[in-house]
ZAMARGU-4260 file (C-alpha; in steps of 0.2 Angstrom, whole numbers, plus 5000, padded with zeros to 4 digits):
<rodrens>
0) 5000/5000/5000 | 5006/5017/4996 | 5012/5028/5010 | 5008/5047/5011 | 5025/5055/5013
5) 5018/5073/5011 | 5022/5084/5025 | 5009/5096/5033 | 5009/5114/5029 | 5009/5127/5042
10) 4990/5129/5040 | 4987/5111/5042 | 4997/5108/5058 | 4984/5105/5072 | 4983/5115/5088
15) 4979/5109/5105 | 4961/5114/5104 | 4957/5104/5088 | 4969/5090/5092 | 4955/5077/5095
20) 4946/5081/5079 | 4962/5081/5069 | 4967/5064/5075 | 4950/5057/5071 | 4950/5064/5053
25) 4967/5056/5050 | 4962/5039/5056 | 4946/5041/5046 | 4956/5045/5030 | 4968/5031/5033
30) 4955/5018/5036 | 4945/5023/5020 | 4961/5022/5010 | 4964/5004/5017 | 4946/4999/5012
35) 4950/5006/4994 | 4966/4996/4994 | 4957/4980/4999 | 4947/4982/4983 | 4962/4985/4972
40) 4971/4969/4979 | 4955/4959/4975 | 4953/4966/4957 | 4972/4966/4954 | 4971/4984/4948
45) 4970/5001/4955 | 4955/5013/4951 | 4953/5018/4933 | 4966/5004/4927 | 4960/4992/4914
50) 4960/4973/4916 | 4977/4965/4913 | 4970/4950/4904 | 4955/4952/4892 | 4946/4937/4898
55) 4948/4941/4916 | 4932/4941/4926 | 4922/4957/4923 | 4921/4964/4941 | 4921/4983/4943
60) 4920/4996/4956 | 4902/5002/4958 | 4903/5017/4969 | 4901/5017/4988 | 4887/5012/5000
65) 4879/5023/5012 | 4890/5032/5025 | 4892/5022/5041 | 4898/5028/5058 | 4911/5017/5067
70) 4914/5020/5086 | 4932/5017/5092 | 4941/5020/5108 | 4948/5036/5100 | 4931/5042/5095
75) 4918/5040/5081 | 4923/5041/5062 | 4912/5040/5046 | 4917/5027/5033 | 4909/5022/5016
80) 4911/5004/5010 | 4916/5002/4992 | 4904/4992/4981 | 4907/4980/4967 | 4898/4974/4952
85) 4899/4957/4944 | 4908/4948/4959 | 4894/4935/4959 | 4893/4936/4978 | 4895/4947/4993
90) 4912/4954/4996 | 4917/4952/5015 | 4929/4965/5020 | 4942/4960/5033 | 4944/4978/5039
95) 4925/4983/5041 | 4913/4968/5043 | 4895/4970/5038 | 4884/4979/5050 | 4899/4983/5062
100) 4895/4999/5071 | 4908/4998/5085 | 4925/4990/5087 | 4928/4974/5098 | 4936/4985/5112
105) 4920/4996/5113 | 4909/4980/5113 | 4920/4974/5128 | 4918/4990/5137 | 4899/4991/5137
110) 4895/4976/5148 | 4908/4981/5161 | 4900/4999/5162 | 4883/4991/5163 | 4888/4979/5177
115) 4896/4993/5187 | 4879/5003/5188 | 4877/5013/5172 | 4859/5011/5168 | 4852/5008/5150
120) 4847/5026/5148 | 4863/5033/5154 | 4874/5025/5141 | 4871/5039/5128 | 4875/5053/5139
125) 4890/5045/5147 | 4898/5039/5131 | 4893/5053/5119 | 4907/5064/5125 | 4920/5051/5123
130) 4915/5043/5107 | 4908/5059/5098 | 4891/5066/5094 | 4889/5053/5080 | 4892/5038/5090
135) 4879/5024/5086 | 4873/5023/5104 | 4855/5024/5111 | 4845/5016/5125 | 4837/5004/5112
140) 4854/4999/5104 | 4860/4994/5122 | 4844/4985/5125 | 4847/4975/5109 | 4864/4972/5114
145) 4858/4964/5130 | 4846/4953/5121 | 4861/4947/5110 | 4870/4943/5126 | 4855/4933/5133
150) 4855/4923/5116 | 4874/4920/5117 | 4872/4915/5135 | 4859/4902/5131 | 4869/4895/5117
155) 4885/4895/5128 | 4875/4884/5141 | 4871/4871/5128 | 4889/4870/5120 | 4897/4854/5117
160) 4911/4849/5129 | 4917/4833/5121 | 4934/4841/5116 | 4938/4848/5133 | 4952/4840/5143
165) 4951/4847/5160 | 4965/4844/5172 | 4960/4855/5187 | 4944/4864/5192 | 4940/4878/5204
170) 4923/4880/5211 | 4915/4894/5222 | 4898/4901/5225 | 4895/4920/5223 | 4879/4927/5231
175) 4869/4940/5222 | 4855/4951/5229 | 4844/4957/5214 | 4832/4971/5217 | 4815/4962/5217
180) 4821/4945/5224 | 4817/4942/5242 | 4833/4930/5245 | 4850/4931/5239 | 4853/4919/5224
185) 4870/4910/5223 | 4879/4909/5207 | 4889/4893/5206 | 4905/4896/5196 | 4917/4883/5190
190) 4933/4887/5181 | 4944/4873/5173 | 4962/4872/5168 | 4964/4864/5151 | 4977/4852/5146
195) 4986/4865/5136 | 4986/4877/5151 | 4972/4888/5146 | 4959/4893/5159 | 4941/4892/5154
200) 4924/4896/5162 | 4915/4880/5162 | 4899/4884/5172 | 4890/4899/5179 | 4872/4895/5185
205) 4860/4901/5198 | 4857/4889/5212 | 4848/4888/5229 | 4863/4893/5240 | 4877/4880/5238
210) 4866/4864/5241 | 4871/4847/5235 | 4857/4846/5223 | 4862/4863/5215 | 4880/4858/5212
215) 4875/4841/5207 | 4864/4849/5193 | 4879/4859/5187 | 4890/4844/5187 | 4878/4832/5178
220) 4875/4845/5165 | 4893/4846/5161 | 4894/4827/5160 | 4879/4826/5149 | 4886/4839/5137
225) 4902/4828/5134 | 4914/4832/5149 | 4915/4813/5153 | 4933/4813/5160 | 4932/4823/5176
230) 4946/4834/5182 | 4961/4826/5192 | 4959/4839/5206 | 4944/4850/5212 | 4948/4865/5223
235) 4935/4873/5233 | 4930/4880/5250 | 4921/4871/5264 | 4904/4871/5256 | 4898/4854/5260
240) 4885/4853/5246 | 4900/4855/5233 | 4909/4840/5240 | 4894/4829/5242 | 4889/4832/5224
245) 4907/4830/5218 | 4909/4813/5227 | 4893/4807/5218 | 4896/4814/5200 | 4915/4814/5200
250) 4920/4800/5211 | 4937/4799/5204 | 4942/4817/5207 | 4953/4822/5221 | 4947/4835/5233
255) 4957/4851/5237 | 4953/4864/5250 | 4957/4882/5248 | 4970/4888/5261 | 4963/4906/5261
260) 4946/4900/5266 | 4953/4889/5280 | 4964/4903/5287 | 4950/4915/5288 | 4939/4902/5296
265) 4952/4897/5309 | 4956/4915/5313 | 4938/4919/5316 | 4939/4907/5331 | 4953/4917/5339
270) 4953/4935/5347 | 4959/4949/5337 | 4975/4951/5348 | 4981/4934/5342 | 4976/4934/5324
275) 4992/4942/5317 | 5003/4929/5326 | 4991/4915/5320 | 4992/4921/5302 | 5011/4919/5302
280) 5010/4901/5308 | 4996/4896/5296 | 5004/4904/5281 | 5021/4896/5285 | 5011/4879/5285
285) 5002/4883/5269 | 5019/4886/5260 | 5029/4872/5267 | 5040/4864/5255 | 5034/4846/5259
290) 5019/4838/5266 | 5029/4831/5280 | 5035/4849/5284 | 5018/4855/5284 | 5012/4841/5296
295) 5027/4846/5308 | 5020/4864/5309 | 5003/4858/5313 | 5007/4854/5332 | 5015/4871/5333
300) 4999/4880/5330 | 4990/4868/5342 | 5003/4871/5356 | 5002/4890/5354 | 4983/4892/5352
305) 4974/4876/5355 | 4975/4876/5374 | 4965/4892/5376 | 4955/4891/5360 | 4952/4872/5355
310) 4939/4877/5342 | 4953/4885/5331 | 4964/4870/5332 | 4950/4859/5328 | 4945/4869/5313
315) 4963/4867/5306 | 4963/4848/5309 | 4947/4846/5299 | 4950/4843/5280 | 4969/4841/5282
320) 4971/4828/5269 | 4961/4840/5257 | 4972/4855/5262 | 4988/4846/5258 | 4981/4837/5242
325) 4991/4849/5231 | 5008/4840/5236 | 5003/4826/5225 | 5004/4837/5209 | 5018/4846/5201
330) 5027/4859/5212 | 5025/4872/5198 | 5006/4871/5199 | 5005/4873/5218 | 5002/4892/5218
335) 4987/4889/5207 | 4981/4874/5218 | 4982/4881/5236 | 4967/4893/5234 | 4952/4897/5224
340) 4959/4914/5219 | 4957/4909/5201 | 4938/4911/5204 | 4940/4925/5217 | 4951/4937/5207
345) 4940/4941/5192 | 4925/4943/5204 | 4935/4954/5216 | 4941/4966/5202 | 4923/4968/5196
350) 4916/4971/5214 | 4903/4957/5211 | 4903/4953/5229 | 4897/4970/5235 | 4883/4980/5228
355) 4886/4980/5209 | 4872/4967/5206 | 4859/4974/5217 | 4853/4986/5202 | 4846/4971/5193
360) 4828/4967/5196 | 4830/4948/5192 | 4843/4936/5196 | 4843/4930/5178 | 4847/4947/5171
365) 4862/4948/5184 | 4868/4931/5179 | 4869/4936/5160 | 4878/4952/5163 | 4890/4944/5175
370) 4893/4930/5163 | 4897/4942/5149 | 4909/4951/5159 | 4918/4935/5164 | 4918/4930/5146
375) 4927/4946/5141 | 4939/4944/5156 | 4942/4926/5151 | 4952/4931/5135 | 4965/4940/5147
380) 4967/4925/5159 | 4985/4920/5159 | 4989/4901/5157 | 4995/4890/5171 | 5014/4889/5174
385) 5023/4875/5167 | 5008/4870/5155 | 5019/4855/5148 | 5016/4846/5165 | 4998/4846/5163
390) 4998/4832/5150 | 5007/4821/5163 | 4994/4825/5176 | 4980/4822/5164 | 4987/4805/5159
395) 4988/4799/5177 | 5007/4802/5182 | 5009/4802/5200 | 5019/4815/5210 | 5025/4816/5228
400) 5029/4833/5236 | 5028/4840/5218 | 5041/4828/5210 | 5036/4814/5198 | 5036/4797/5205
405) 5029/4786/5191 | 5027/4787/5172 | 5010/4792/5165 | 4998/4778/5163 | 5000/4768/5147
410) 5019/4773/5146 | 5033/4761/5147 | 5050/4764/5156 | 5064/4766/5144
</rodrens>
C-alpha cells in the first residue's frame, strides 16, 4: 500500500484545541484508504486501470454504500464501504465487517460499564462525550445488545464439551441480591484448567445457596454435554454441598481445599489480639516445601493456640488431607492449587461481591451480565505455569511433594 509522505503545511498543523478532531480525521482518512486498497488487491488493479487480461472476470467498482459511523476508543469516524459489480457474491471486508458499528474493544467496554451501575438510559449521555456526537449509541441499541448477550448465554450453556480435557477445576459460590428478589441467589461458578494450560469458564448457574442438589445439577449438565473425563483435582472452600455432589458425580476426582478460606475460618475462632501471630504460623504451614514439613508445623499451632481456643485447632485439623492434596501434583502448579483465587480474582476486580448486582431486578438478568463480563475477562486470563506438565497429570502420572514418581499411565519405562 502506498504511504503518504507529504508533510503538513503550516495551516494544516493541528493546535491543542482541535487535536482530537484532527486525529479522528486522520484515522478516518487512513481507514478509508485501506478499504479502497482492499478492493484494488481483490481486482488486481487500481482505480481507473484496465484489466490486465482480456478474459479476466468482469468485476468493477460500483461506487460506495451509504455512510456508516464506526465507534472506536479514540472516537467515532464515518466510513463508506466500496461496492462491486459482477463479483457473483457478497464481498466480505476484513477491515470493516458487515453491520459493524463499534470495534471489539468498545463492545467489551459496554458490559463492564453496565455491570458497574450505568443504567440503559445513561449510556448515551455517558459515552457521547468520549465517542463523539455521531456515536451509534442509544437506549434501544443497548437493549438490543443485552438481548444478544442473553442469546449468546443460552447458546453457551448448551455448547458441546466433548473436546475439553480438564486437568484442574476451581469451584465457588457467589451470592447476588437482585432488586426484586426476596433472598440472595447463589451463582455457582466453575473454572477449569485445560490440558494446554488455558483457563476456561466451564459453568455459571444460579442455584439455591450451595446445596448438594444445585451443584449436582451443574456437574451432571457438564457430563451430559460431553465432559465425561472429570478433572484430576477440584479446589473449593468448605461448602459441604459441593463436596457431596462431587463425590457422587465425579468420584474419581481428588478434593482440594482452599487455604485462604481455611485461614479465615480458623482466625475467626481466635481473638483479634492473636490473629496476626496465628496468620504467620498458618501461612508458613500453607507454603511448606513438603507435606511432612507442613504436618510438623501443625502441632506448633495447636501448642500455641489450641489450649485456650480448642475450636481454632479443631478447625485446622478438619480437612487436612484435602488441604495438603496439592503436594501430589507438580510443584510448579502449587500456587494455582492452594486457593480458589482463580475464581475469586475476576469477581473481586469487578466488585461482584458487593453492591454491583443489586441494580438488577431479576437474578437471571444479573447472571447474564456477570457471565458476559467474565467471558470478556476470560480472554485475558493467563495460562497456568509449566503447562507442559499438565499432560502428565491428565494422563495419570503420580507426584510426591511436587516431584514425579511414576510414568503416566500407558507409558513404558525406557
